DRENMAR-239002 format. One record per residue (C-alpha): x, y, z; residue in three letters. Coordinates in steps of 0.25 Angstrom, whole numbers, plus 5000, padded with zeros to 4 digits. Layout:
BEGIN
XYZALA ...
//
This chain:
BEGIN
546045244934MET 545045194925HIS 545045214911LEU 544345274901ASP 543645184890LYS 544045314879GLY 545745254881HIS 546445234870ILE 546045094867GLY 544545114865ASN 544345224853PHE 543445184842THR 543645164829PHE 543045284825ASP 543945404832ASN 545045294829GLU 544645334813GLU 544645474816SER 545745494822SER 546545404808ASP 545845484798ASN 546145634803ASN 547645614808SER 547845744805ASN 546545784814ASP 547445814827SER 545945794836ASP 545445694827ASP 546545614831SER 546445604846MET 545045554845GLN 545645414848MET 545745464862PHE 544245534863SER 543445494874ASP 542345364875ASP 541045464869SER 541945514856SER 542445354854LEU 541045304854SER 540145414846SER 540945434834THR 540245314826ASP 538945384830SER 538945524829THR 540245594824GLU 540345494813CYS 538945504808GLU 539445654802ASN 539745614787ASP 540245754786ASP 541545734794ASP 542845684786PRO 543445614798SER 542245544802ASN 541945494786SER 543545444788ASN 542745364802ILE 541745304793ASN 542345254783GLN 543445184790VAL 542245134799SER 541645074788ALA 542745034782HIS 543444934794THR 541844894796SER 541844824783ASN 543144764786LEU 543644624795THR 544944634804GLU 545744554792SER 545544694784ASP 545644804793LEU 546944754797LEU 547544714784ASN 547244864779GLU 548544954774ASP 547745094777ASP 548145184783GLU 547045144795GLU 547545004797ASP 548345024808GLU 547345114814VAL 546144984811ILE 547044894817LYS 546944964830ALA 545444984830ILE 545344834828ILE 546244774839ARG 545344884848SER 544144844842LYS 544744684847ASN 545244704858THR 544444634872ASN 543744564862THR 544044414870ASN 543244434881HIS 541644444885PRO 541044544884PRO 540644634894PRO 539244624904ILE 538144744906LYS 537244734916THR 536344804922GLU 536444784937ASP 537944814944HIS 538944694943ILE 539144644956VAL 540144544955ASP 540744444942ILE 540944284942CYS 541644204931PHE 541244054928HIS 542343974932PRO 542143884921ARG 541043934911THR 541144054902ASP 540244134913ILE 540044254922ILE 539244284932ALA 538944434935VAL 538244494948ALA 537544604950ASN 536944684962ILE 535644654961VAL 535944504966GLY 536144434952ASP 536944354945VAL 536944354929SER 537844244923LEU 538344264909TYR 538944174899SER 540344244889TYR 541244254880ASN 542044334871ASN 540744414865THR 539844394874THR 539144374886THR 537844344890GLU 536944314901MET 536244164906ILE 535844204916THR 535444284928ASN 535144244942LEU 534444324952GLU 535144284965LEU 535244384975HIS 534344474981LEU 535344594982LYS 536944634975ALA 537744474970CYS 538844524975ARG 539744394973ASP 539644304962ILE 540444174962GLU 540544034956PHE 541043884962ASN 542343834958GLU 541443734946SER 540443854942GLY 539343784944LYS 538743894959ILE 538744044958LEU 538844094971PHE 538244234971SER 538344324985ALA 537444434986GLY 537044554996LYS 535744494999ASP 536444425008LEU 536344295000CYS 537044204995ILE 536744114981ALA 537243984974LEU 536943964961THR 536943844949ASP 537743904941VAL 537043804928GLU 535643834931THR 535543964939ASN 534943884951ILE 535043954966LEU 535743834973ILE 535843904987ARG 535544034995THR 536244075004TYR 535144185012GLU 535844275021SER 537244205021ALA 537744345027HIS 537144455036GLU 537844585027GLU 537944565011PRO 538844465004ILE 539944544996TYR 540944424992THR 541044274991MET 542044184986THR 541644024982VAL 542743944987ILE 542743794980GLY 541543714975GLU 540743714990HIS 541243824997LEU 541044004998PHE 541444125004ALA 540544255005THR 540744385014GLY 539844515017ASP 539744675021ASP 540144645033ASP 541544555032GLY 540844415035VAL 541344315028VAL 540644165027LYS 541144025020LEU 540043945014TRP 539843795010ASP 538643794997HIS 538743645003ARG 538143665017GLN 536643655017LYS 536443755028GLU 536443895022ASN 537643945034VAL 539243975030PRO 540343885036ILE 540743995043PHE 540544145045SER 541444235050ILE 541644405049LYS 543244465052LYS 542744565043MET 542344725045GLU 541944745030ASP 541344685018TYR 542144555014VAL 542644595000SER 543244494995ALA 543344324998ILE 544544224992VAL 545044094996THR 546243994987ASN 545943854985LYS 546343804997ASP 545043885002ALA 545643905017LYS 545744045019TYR 544444135015LEU 545144285012VAL 544144395013CYS 544444545010ALA 543544655016SER 543144795016GLY 543544815029ASP 545144805023GLY 545644675029SER 546044525024LEU 545244415032THR 545444265030THR 544744155034PHE 545044005036ASN 543943935029ILE 544243805036PRO 544443855049GLY 543243935047LYS 543844065053LYS 544544205050MET 546244175048HIS 546744305048VAL 546344465044GLN 547344525037SER 547644705042GLU 546344815037GLU 546844885025TYR 546145015024GLU 545644985011GLU 544544885008GLU 544944755005LEU 544144714990THR 544544604982CYS 545644454984LEU 546244384974GLY 547144264975LEU 548444244967PHE 549744174964LYS 549044064965TYR 548344094979GLU 549444134986THR 549244284985LYS 547844364991ILE 547844484982LEU 546844584990VAL 546144734981GLY 545944844993THR 544944964989SER 546145054988LYS 546744974975GLY 547744914983LYS 548044774984MET 548444674994TYR 549344534991VAL 549244445003TYR 549844305003ASN 548844185003TRP 548744155018GLY 549244255024GLU 548344345025PHE 548644455037GLY 549244545029LEU 549644585016HIS 551144525007SER 550944644997ASP 550044764993GLU 550044824979PHE 549544984979PRO 548545024971ASN 548545064958LEU 547245164956THR 546845174970LYS 545445124968LYS 544844974973SER 545144874969ILE 543744794967ASN 544144644962CYS 545444594957MET 545444444951ILE 546744364949PRO 547044334934ILE 548144284935THR 549144244948GLU 549944364948ASN 548844464940ILE 547444534946VAL 546544594939ILE 545744704949THR 544744774945GLY 544244934953GLY 543745044954GLU 544045124943ASP 543445014935GLY 545144954931ILE 545544804929LEU 546844804932ARG 547944704931ALA 549044694941THR 550244594943SER 550444554959LEU 551844504958PHE 552344574953PRO 551544694955HIS 551044794944HIS 550044844938HIS 549644764924VAL 548544824916GLY 547244864915VAL 546344734913VAL 544944834909GLY 544244934915GLN 542644964918HIS 541945094920ASP 541845074934LEU 542445004946SER 542644854944ILE 541944764953GLU 542244614951ALA 543244534943LEU 543244404939ASP 544144294930VAL 543644174920ASN 543844024923GLY 545244044914ASP 545744174917GLY 545644244904SER 544444354907ILE 544044414917ILE 542844494919ALA 542744624927SER 541344714934SER 541144854935SER 540044944939HIS 539744984927ASN 538944864928ASN 539844764918ASP 540644644919VAL 541844664907LYS 542644554903PHE 544144564901TRP 545044444894ASN 546344424903VAL 547044324898LYS 548144424892TYR 548644364905PHE 549144254903GLU 550344314896THR 550344464899LEU 551644474904ASP 551444574918ILE 552944584921ASN 552844694909GLU 552444814915ARG 551844954910VAL 552845034906LYS 552445184912GLY 551745234926GLY 550745184936LYS 549645254927GLN 550245214912LYS 550245064919GLN 548845064926LEU 548245104912LYS 548944984905HIS 547944914900ASN 547844764897LEU 547244684885PRO 545844674892SER 545844824894SER 544844894885LYS 545944994885VAL 547145014877ASP 548345054882ASN 548845174873ALA 550045114870SER 549344984862LYS 548545104854PHE 549545174847PHE 550245044844SER 549344994837ASP 549145104829LEU 550645094825CYS 
//
């Protein structure tokens, strides 16, 4: 369910003060629940009318607060003190993460550098841009023109020295991150556009294409040929994962099957039953003993690692919307991004919805987490990358469930969300 930006937590100062100074007017008292357009336009249009007593009050309070420090405001003893406290809390929310990135071209994939505060952003025209980030700025470092068509997947190796990229142009590119020099190009690496890839250690990587073909590569080899190539799926390869042992390569497919290959044996290991929905994304949990599979119908299936023929558990869908991407945030909590534009945190064992991590206006297509696990980034069809500080999961009591029915649980917002819960808003005013 899409949460509109005009929810209670995103009120503006002007409307809040108008409500406070006109408490005897029942119509004005509802202004804090007005829509986005009224919230964003008050100070540039309606507040210019000095003949309106309520607008005069708004301007006076705005001028007063603009000349005071936060400490001054919090120590005010007048009738507006508690309202001002709530406003300051709202303004200070979510300042512990980088500002968003907005691009001209559609973003296809994102990837954090494993060791430095850099994030790579791949777009539909084949470029990869590297951005540095901190809690106050995001700044482009360089733009790499690597592919002739959409760059569909980007990954850093474990050391962060090499950036791997794969594209719709059938090519794989390896770029030196420090010098921005192209190290190697695999032209016509596949016969069909490459959809996904994963890096395995320092030297191996695997790719999957739109036709269900999977290839394993070792970039130490001089020839541009894979270690092995195999086709056992009838539709696109949506995601590929392996664990630290790198014995099995697990692939999800649009044909509804989970297919596993034996890497040392260079052969197929086992293929699961076919589901009636596309398998869209994969994640490892419980110290790599569990593999989680997201689907186009919003379900999640759990497999025991090494037992890939049949899932051991099934989690029902929350919204019947596609789960497009997922990222493990702890050994027991997954954050998923979906078609409805909402980032949700889910506890796997026991299974229950933890809360809303964040939101986009449009469908979320890519997720990643930084090296220390404190920040995640998400991108959507709105050509944006947003950052969310999720460090609170280290101390969050996931066993404390949200009271109320399913709809209330689905709308419960966690500290990183840009929307406040209604109960929290009113508690700030008490």
